[in-house]
PLY file of the C-alpha trace (Angstrom):
ply
format ascii 1.0
element vertex 356
property float x
property float y
property float z
element edge 355
property int vertex1
property int vertex2
end_header
6.27 7.44 -23.36
9.38 6.93 -21.24
10.46 9.98 -19.28
13.99 9.01 -18.29
15.36 11.97 -20.31
13.84 14.59 -18.06
12.67 15.25 -14.54
9.10 14.37 -13.57
7.69 17.01 -11.23
5.78 15.66 -8.18
3.40 17.24 -5.79
2.65 15.85 -2.33
-0.80 16.77 -0.99
-0.56 16.22 2.76
3.01 16.05 3.94
2.65 15.96 7.74
1.47 12.35 8.24
3.66 9.25 8.19
2.82 8.43 4.52
3.69 11.99 3.51
6.90 11.90 5.47
7.85 8.59 3.80
7.03 9.88 0.31
9.26 12.88 0.90
12.05 10.55 2.03
11.68 8.26 -1.02
11.45 11.11 -3.54
14.58 12.66 -2.11
16.51 9.69 -3.52
14.63 9.16 -6.74
16.70 9.67 -9.90
13.81 10.93 -12.14
10.99 12.17 -9.95
11.59 15.43 -8.01
9.35 16.87 -5.36
8.43 20.41 -6.46
5.52 21.19 -4.18
4.02 20.01 -0.96
0.96 21.07 0.98
-0.11 21.42 4.59
-2.84 23.52 6.09
-1.15 23.65 9.45
2.49 24.07 8.28
2.11 26.35 5.22
5.04 28.64 4.83
7.50 26.19 6.39
10.41 24.72 4.44
10.36 20.95 4.14
13.85 20.73 5.61
12.67 22.72 8.63
9.64 20.47 9.11
11.74 17.28 8.69
15.41 17.94 9.61
16.39 14.44 8.43
15.72 15.69 4.87
17.95 18.78 5.14
20.50 19.03 2.29
18.62 16.46 0.25
16.57 17.13 -2.92
13.29 18.76 -2.08
14.41 20.17 1.31
13.90 23.76 0.07
10.27 23.22 -1.04
8.13 25.67 0.88
4.80 24.13 1.98
1.66 25.74 0.58
-2.08 25.57 1.20
-3.70 22.75 -0.82
-4.82 24.70 -3.89
-5.37 22.67 -7.11
-4.27 25.50 -9.44
-1.02 26.06 -7.58
-0.31 22.32 -7.44
-1.14 21.77 -11.12
1.17 24.61 -12.19
4.18 22.89 -10.72
3.39 19.14 -11.06
3.12 16.27 -13.55
1.95 13.88 -10.89
0.36 14.35 -7.48
0.39 12.05 -4.47
-2.63 12.43 -2.27
-1.72 11.63 1.32
-4.88 13.03 2.91
-7.97 11.51 4.43
-10.81 9.90 2.44
-13.31 12.36 1.07
-10.79 15.10 0.88
-8.61 13.02 -1.44
-11.37 12.40 -3.92
-12.28 16.00 -4.35
-8.67 17.05 -4.69
-8.05 14.19 -7.11
-10.94 15.25 -9.36
-9.65 18.84 -9.43
-6.13 17.80 -10.33
-7.27 15.36 -13.04
-9.31 18.15 -14.61
-6.06 20.17 -14.73
-4.14 17.38 -16.47
-2.17 16.11 -13.44
-1.81 12.34 -13.06
-2.84 11.28 -9.60
-1.90 8.54 -7.12
-4.38 8.44 -4.23
-3.15 6.88 -0.98
-6.56 7.15 0.72
-9.41 4.66 0.32
-11.41 6.91 -1.99
-10.82 5.03 -5.26
-10.05 1.50 -4.03
-13.61 0.24 -4.02
-15.25 -0.16 -7.44
-18.79 0.17 -6.20
-20.02 3.51 -4.94
-22.65 1.73 -2.78
-19.99 -0.38 -1.02
-17.92 2.73 -0.41
-20.94 4.52 1.12
-21.64 1.52 3.41
-18.13 1.66 4.86
-17.25 5.35 4.64
-19.81 7.96 3.39
-21.50 8.84 0.09
-18.78 9.02 -2.55
-18.00 12.61 -3.57
-16.85 11.68 -7.13
-18.46 8.31 -8.09
-18.02 9.06 -11.80
-14.26 8.54 -11.42
-14.51 5.04 -9.88
-14.60 3.15 -13.18
-11.32 4.56 -14.40
-9.29 4.22 -11.14
-6.73 1.42 -11.40
-6.00 -0.62 -8.31
-2.31 -0.03 -7.71
-0.84 -3.42 -7.01
2.01 -3.55 -9.61
2.48 -7.35 -9.53
-1.10 -7.95 -10.62
-2.10 -4.84 -12.60
1.08 -3.56 -14.27
-0.26 -3.13 -17.80
-3.34 -1.26 -16.66
-1.26 0.96 -14.48
0.98 1.94 -17.38
-2.11 3.29 -19.23
-3.73 4.98 -16.19
-4.06 8.53 -15.08
-5.68 7.78 -11.70
-4.31 5.16 -9.33
-5.98 3.80 -6.22
-3.00 2.94 -4.02
-3.82 -0.24 -2.04
-4.22 -0.32 1.71
-1.42 -1.76 3.84
-3.21 -4.79 5.24
-4.76 -5.68 1.82
-1.33 -5.54 0.17
0.07 -8.18 2.58
-3.02 -10.36 2.18
-3.57 -10.19 -1.54
0.04 -10.91 -2.33
0.01 -13.74 0.18
-3.03 -15.44 -1.37
-2.63 -14.71 -5.09
-0.81 -17.95 -5.95
-3.26 -20.08 -3.95
-6.35 -18.51 -5.51
-5.06 -18.46 -9.06
-4.25 -22.18 -8.76
-7.57 -23.17 -7.06
-5.60 -24.45 -4.12
-7.98 -23.39 -1.34
-11.68 -23.31 -0.50
-12.74 -19.74 -1.09
-15.33 -19.69 1.76
-12.69 -20.68 4.39
-10.26 -17.78 4.59
-9.28 -16.40 8.01
-6.81 -13.52 8.15
-4.98 -12.60 11.37
-2.88 -9.44 10.84
-0.62 -7.41 13.11
0.61 -3.89 12.38
3.09 -1.45 13.85
1.68 1.71 15.42
2.47 3.95 12.44
-0.50 2.30 10.83
-2.72 4.23 13.25
-1.51 7.55 11.85
0.38 10.49 13.23
-2.36 12.34 15.06
-1.91 13.03 18.73
-4.61 10.76 20.09
-4.60 8.89 23.37
-4.68 5.31 21.93
-1.44 6.04 20.04
0.52 7.51 22.89
3.72 5.66 23.82
2.44 4.48 27.20
-0.78 3.21 25.55
0.90 1.03 22.92
4.13 0.05 24.69
4.22 -3.30 26.45
0.77 -4.31 25.26
-0.91 -6.01 22.32
-4.52 -5.54 21.24
-7.01 -6.46 18.53
-9.32 -3.89 16.94
-11.99 -3.81 14.27
-13.06 -7.27 15.40
-16.10 -8.94 13.73
-15.62 -7.76 10.19
-15.67 -4.06 11.11
-12.30 -2.88 9.73
-12.61 -0.77 6.56
-10.01 -2.78 4.73
-12.35 -5.77 4.73
-14.34 -4.88 1.57
-11.08 -4.00 -0.29
-9.61 -7.38 0.66
-12.79 -9.17 -0.45
-13.05 -7.23 -3.71
-9.52 -8.06 -4.84
-9.48 -11.69 -3.66
-12.80 -12.26 -5.44
-11.26 -10.96 -8.60
-8.32 -13.35 -8.27
-10.60 -16.28 -7.44
-13.16 -15.54 -10.12
-15.97 -15.97 -7.53
-17.31 -13.75 -4.70
-15.41 -14.17 -1.43
-16.17 -13.34 2.16
-13.32 -13.41 4.69
-12.82 -13.17 8.37
-10.25 -10.40 8.99
-8.97 -9.29 12.36
-6.20 -6.69 12.67
-4.03 -6.14 15.77
-1.78 -3.30 16.95
1.66 -4.36 18.22
4.27 -2.20 19.97
6.67 -1.60 17.06
7.01 1.30 14.69
6.76 -0.30 11.30
5.68 -3.57 9.72
2.77 -5.85 9.05
2.64 -9.61 9.55
-0.41 -11.40 8.26
-1.05 -15.07 9.07
-3.64 -16.43 6.70
-5.51 -19.72 7.15
-7.61 -21.51 4.45
-8.95 -25.00 4.03
-7.27 -26.89 1.21
-9.27 -27.83 -1.87
-6.74 -30.53 -2.91
-4.65 -33.07 -1.24
-1.15 -31.69 -1.09
1.80 -31.01 1.19
4.16 -28.19 2.15
6.80 -29.06 -0.45
4.35 -29.02 -3.29
2.74 -25.77 -2.21
6.11 -24.17 -1.73
7.06 -25.15 -5.29
3.75 -23.82 -6.59
4.33 -20.45 -4.91
7.96 -20.30 -6.11
6.88 -21.06 -9.68
4.03 -18.50 -9.54
6.30 -15.65 -8.43
9.56 -16.48 -10.21
8.67 -14.40 -13.28
6.83 -11.69 -11.35
6.97 -8.25 -13.01
8.58 -6.74 -9.89
11.61 -7.90 -7.92
9.93 -7.58 -4.45
8.25 -10.92 -3.84
10.45 -13.25 -1.84
9.13 -16.75 -1.28
11.31 -17.97 1.55
12.97 -21.38 1.56
10.86 -24.20 3.02
11.15 -24.20 6.82
11.91 -20.50 7.15
9.32 -17.98 8.36
9.33 -14.29 7.52
10.01 -11.50 10.01
9.05 -7.81 9.73
12.59 -6.64 10.52
13.77 -8.22 7.24
11.52 -5.89 5.14
11.69 -2.72 7.24
11.79 0.42 5.12
11.64 -1.57 1.86
9.33 -2.66 -0.89
9.86 -6.38 -0.25
7.03 -8.79 0.59
8.45 -11.93 2.27
6.17 -14.95 2.50
6.20 -18.58 3.50
3.69 -21.43 3.24
2.96 -24.40 5.47
0.42 -27.17 5.01
-1.14 -28.37 8.24
-1.86 -31.95 7.31
-3.81 -32.54 10.52
-6.38 -29.85 9.85
-6.06 -29.90 6.03
-5.32 -26.13 6.02
-2.90 -23.96 4.21
-1.12 -21.41 6.35
0.45 -18.42 4.62
2.69 -15.95 6.52
3.23 -12.69 4.65
5.21 -9.61 5.87
5.61 -6.13 4.54
6.65 -2.66 5.74
3.31 -0.91 6.20
4.56 2.59 5.37
6.81 1.80 2.43
5.36 -1.26 0.66
1.93 -0.74 2.21
1.66 2.94 1.24
4.31 5.40 0.06
6.79 3.14 -1.69
3.95 1.44 -3.55
2.71 4.91 -4.56
6.13 5.73 -6.06
6.16 2.44 -7.89
2.82 3.34 -9.37
4.05 6.79 -10.38
7.01 5.07 -12.09
4.52 3.08 -14.16
2.42 6.11 -15.04
5.45 7.68 -16.73
6.96 4.70 -18.40
9.82 4.23 -15.89
10.97 0.86 -14.64
8.70 -0.13 -11.72
11.55 -0.38 -9.29
13.26 2.88 -10.11
14.45 4.51 -6.92
12.99 1.73 -4.79
15.69 -0.89 -4.48
17.24 0.13 -1.22
18.01 -2.75 1.10
15.74 -3.12 4.15
16.84 -1.37 7.37
18.39 -3.71 9.90
18.54 -3.44 12.83
0 1
1 2
2 3
3 4
4 5
5 6
6 7
7 8
8 9
9 10
10 11
11 12
12 13
13 14
14 15
15 16
16 17
17 18
18 19
19 20
20 21
21 22
22 23
23 24
24 25
25 26
26 27
27 28
28 29
29 30
30 31
31 32
32 33
33 34
34 35
35 36
36 37
37 38
38 39
39 40
40 41
41 42
42 43
43 44
44 45
45 46
46 47
47 48
48 49
49 50
50 51
51 52
52 53
53 54
54 55
55 56
56 57
57 58
58 59
59 60
60 61
61 62
62 63
63 64
64 65
65 66
66 67
67 68
68 69
69 70
70 71
71 72
72 73
73 74
74 75
75 76
76 77
77 78
78 79
79 80
80 81
81 82
82 83
83 84
84 85
85 86
86 87
87 88
88 89
89 90
90 91
91 92
92 93
93 94
94 95
95 96
96 97
97 98
98 99
99 100
100 101
101 102
102 103
103 104
104 105
105 106
106 107
107 108
108 109
109 110
110 111
111 112
112 113
113 114
114 115
115 116
116 117
117 118
118 119
119 120
120 121
121 122
122 123
123 124
124 125
125 126
126 127
127 128
128 129
129 130
130 131
131 132
132 133
133 134
134 135
135 136
136 137
137 138
138 139
139 140
140 141
141 142
142 143
143 144
144 145
145 146
146 147
147 148
148 149
149 150
150 151
151 152
152 153
153 154
154 155
155 156
156 157
157 158
158 159
159 160
160 161
161 162
162 163
163 164
164 165
165 166
166 167
167 168
168 169
169 170
170 171
171 172
172 173
173 174
174 175
175 176
176 177
177 178
178 179
179 180
180 181
181 182
182 183
183 184
184 185
185 186
186 187
187 188
188 189
189 190
190 191
191 192
192 193
193 194
194 195
195 196
196 197
197 198
198 199
199 200
200 201
201 202
202 203
203 204
204 205
205 206
206 207
207 208
208 209
209 210
210 211
211 212
212 213
213 214
214 215
215 216
216 217
217 218
218 219
219 220
220 221
221 222
222 223
223 224
224 225
225 226
226 227
227 228
228 229
229 230
230 231
231 232
232 233
233 234
234 235
235 236
236 237
237 238
238 239
239 240
240 241
241 242
242 243
243 244
244 245
245 246
246 247
247 248
248 249
249 250
250 251
251 252
252 253
253 254
254 255
255 256
256 257
257 258
258 259
259 260
260 261
261 262
262 263
263 264
264 265
265 266
266 267
267 268
268 269
269 270
270 271
271 272
272 273
273 274
274 275
275 276
276 277
277 278
278 279
279 280
280 281
281 282
282 283
283 284
284 285
285 286
286 287
287 288
288 289
289 290
290 291
291 292
292 293
293 294
294 295
295 296
296 297
297 298
298 299
299 300
300 301
301 302
302 303
303 304
304 305
305 306
306 307
307 308
308 309
309 310
310 311
311 312
312 313
313 314
314 315
315 316
316 317
317 318
318 319
319 320
320 321
321 322
322 323
323 324
324 325
325 326
326 327
327 328
328 329
329 330
330 331
331 332
332 333
333 334
334 335
335 336
336 337
337 338
338 339
339 340
340 341
341 342
342 343
343 344
344 345
345 346
346 347
347 348
348 349
349 350
350 351
351 352
352 353
353 354
354 355
């Protein structure tokens, strides 16, 4: 049922991190979804406008933060966004679903279909019985299932850039599935808002470092799960993330050996044709010869991508960029909430990127 005739009440569980902050910003400008409650253990009793002065005089600024209590949240919400760590999110999600609240989880708790895989990368899953019904929240690929869902697993930021970047190649059998190498760079907001030494200004400014090297990053099984579904065969990838000294953005450079003899012009046309009738307006295949930059998607839902065929090595190179907080987390969560309630997927999410 479409809900454009009345306001959808939203709860934000965990408002003090960057994803919670971004959700509050986006919901302040949404025409049909209104923030009615927000939680924080450390800031309970504070007005949202006090916590975030940039939101003062905007819708939701007078919400007073409460402790994360499922009964209190359910009494005021039709949908809840879970912007809390893994483990905590699953338990809160189960409690809210039992109370009839549709839920969009921004943690990793419902992204992996297999409880054993989740346990290997995180911990024993607290609510494995919910895994079969969680819908992976990538609107371009799962829109119909999302419209019928009540529990959404919001994708990770790195996986969003990679899956969108490779979808056309995999669906068209363009590459060898055992050859994928992913080199991704993220702004420092991807490391979270906690006051920890590696995230201090002097630790990230004027330097550039890799982390999670050797298949150790927790987004690896999520990437492999979703790419395998697209390819129709199990895939193992090499994925290395990097931290760069900027606030927002992800740039993923993806390398794969070609399975067919082709050139850049043909692959560019294939990508353009694949995405021209996409169910969202956010995929921008750049003109041949142009490469994407993170500044051109900052604060937006757009995913810009370009493709190049290296004839010498017979490899396809895909460059894909997104904003890690908006498209890679909070904006995507709002898009999924739109679908849960029969709204257009892009409702409230078509602001132009922030430049400079």
